[in-house]
C-alpha positions as CSV (number, residue, x, y, z in Angstrom):
1,M,-14.0,15.2,2.8
2,K,-12.7,18.2,1.3
3,R,-9.0,19.2,0.9
4,Q,-8.3,22.8,1.7
5,A,-5.5,23.4,-0.7
6,I,-3.6,21.6,-3.5
7,A,-0.8,19.5,-2.0
8,E,2.8,20.1,-3.1
9,D,3.7,16.3,-2.6
10,I,2.1,13.1,-1.8
11,D,2.9,13.5,2.0
12,G,0.8,16.7,2.0
13,Y,-2.1,15.1,-0.1
14,I,-2.3,12.2,2.4
15,A,-2.0,14.5,5.7
16,A,-5.0,16.3,4.7
17,F,-7.4,13.3,5.2
18,P,-8.8,11.6,8.4
19,T,-6.7,9.0,10.1
20,D,-8.6,6.0,8.6
21,V,-8.4,7.4,5.0
22,R,-4.7,8.3,5.5
23,A,-4.1,4.7,6.4
24,S,-5.8,3.3,3.2
25,L,-3.8,5.8,1.2
26,Q,-0.5,5.0,2.7
27,K,-1.3,1.2,2.1
28,L,-2.0,1.9,-1.5
29,R,1.0,4.1,-1.9
30,Q,3.4,1.5,-0.3
31,T,1.9,-1.2,-2.6
32,I,2.5,0.8,-5.7
33,H,6.0,1.7,-4.5
34,K,6.9,-1.8,-3.7
35,A,5.5,-2.9,-7.1
36,A,7.4,-0.1,-8.9
37,P,10.5,0.9,-6.9
38,R,12.0,2.9,-9.6
39,A,9.1,5.0,-10.1
40,T,9.0,8.5,-8.9
41,E,6.3,10.3,-6.9
42,K,4.8,13.5,-7.9
43,I,1.4,15.4,-7.7
44,S,-0.3,15.5,-11.3
45,Y,-3.7,16.4,-12.0
46,Q,-3.7,17.7,-8.3
47,I,-3.5,13.8,-7.2
48,P,-0.8,11.5,-6.2
49,T,1.0,10.2,-9.3
50,F,3.7,7.6,-9.8
51,A,5.8,8.0,-13.0
52,L,8.2,5.9,-14.9
53,E,8.9,6.7,-18.4
54,G,5.7,8.8,-18.2
55,N,2.8,8.7,-15.8
56,L,2.2,5.1,-14.4
57,V,-0.7,5.3,-12.1
58,H,-2.5,7.9,-10.1
59,F,-4.7,7.5,-7.0
60,A,-7.0,9.7,-4.8
61,A,-9.4,9.7,-1.9
62,Y,-13.1,10.4,-2.1
63,Q,-16.0,10.5,0.0
64,K,-16.6,6.8,-0.1
65,H,-13.8,5.2,-2.0
66,L,-10.2,5.5,-3.1
67,G,-9.9,6.0,-6.8
68,F,-7.0,4.0,-8.5
69,Y,-6.2,5.1,-12.1
70,P,-4.0,2.5,-13.9
71,G,-5.3,3.5,-17.3
72,A,-7.7,1.7,-19.8
73,S,-5.2,-1.0,-20.8
74,A,-4.8,-2.3,-17.2
75,I,-8.5,-2.1,-16.6
76,K,-9.2,-4.2,-19.8
77,E,-6.4,-6.6,-18.9
78,F,-7.6,-7.3,-15.3
79,G,-11.2,-7.1,-16.0
80,D,-11.9,-10.6,-14.7
81,E,-10.3,-9.6,-11.4
82,L,-12.2,-6.4,-11.0
83,D,-15.6,-8.0,-10.5
84,G,-17.2,-6.4,-7.5
85,Y,-15.5,-3.1,-7.8
86,E,-16.9,0.0,-9.6
87,V,-14.8,0.4,-12.8
88,S,-14.8,2.8,-15.7
89,K,-12.6,3.2,-18.8
90,G,-9.3,3.7,-16.9
91,T,-10.4,3.8,-13.2
92,V,-11.3,1.3,-10.4
93,Q,-12.9,2.2,-7.1
94,F,-11.7,0.6,-3.8
95,P,-14.4,1.1,-1.1
96,L,-13.2,2.9,2.1
97,G,-13.3,0.7,5.1
98,K,-12.3,-2.3,3.2
99,P,-8.8,-3.5,2.7
100,V,-6.8,-2.3,-0.3
101,P,-6.4,-5.4,-2.6
102,A,-2.7,-5.3,-2.5
103,G,-2.1,-8.5,-4.7
104,L,-4.3,-6.9,-7.5
105,V,-2.7,-3.4,-7.3
106,T,0.7,-5.0,-7.4
107,R,-0.1,-7.0,-10.5
108,M,-1.7,-4.1,-12.2
109,V,1.2,-1.7,-11.3
110,K,3.7,-4.2,-12.6
111,F,1.7,-4.4,-15.9
112,R,1.8,-0.8,-16.3
113,V,5.6,-0.8,-15.7
114,R,6.0,-3.3,-18.4
115,E,3.8,-1.2,-20.8
116,N,5.7,2.0,-20.0
117,L,9.1,0.5,-20.4
118,A,8.2,-1.2,-23.7
119,R,6.9,2.0,-25.1
120,A,10.0,4.0,-24.0
121,E,12.2,1.3,-25.6
122,T,10.3,1.5,-28.8
123,K,10.6,5.2,-28.9
124,K,14.5,5.0,-28.3
125,R,14.7,2.6,-31.2
126,K,12.9,4.9,-33.5
127,S,15.0,7.9,-32.7
């Protein structure tokens, strides 16, 4: 699966993939949006990104998995729930062909929302 060009928005990014992958990407996108309705969508690092007081989470499609990038703190916080998935410092891989774990994604996104809002509040107090 190769994308031809860099997408200008998330719709364009998702449209470049086969139907089954598009469905998984849309499910992930909808889950993130529902968990963080105030977040804005953009393309950052050439992949779909949700931002709220800074980057919140990123996601992307690859040959055999969806990459979900909630950051190192979320991976550490939800480590016990990530058994069975490939993980690295700030990434979890959800295999294509299997349902997106919406409950887990929701909890991770809400965790990141709390982190970003708390960090923004701390910055505000300092200035």
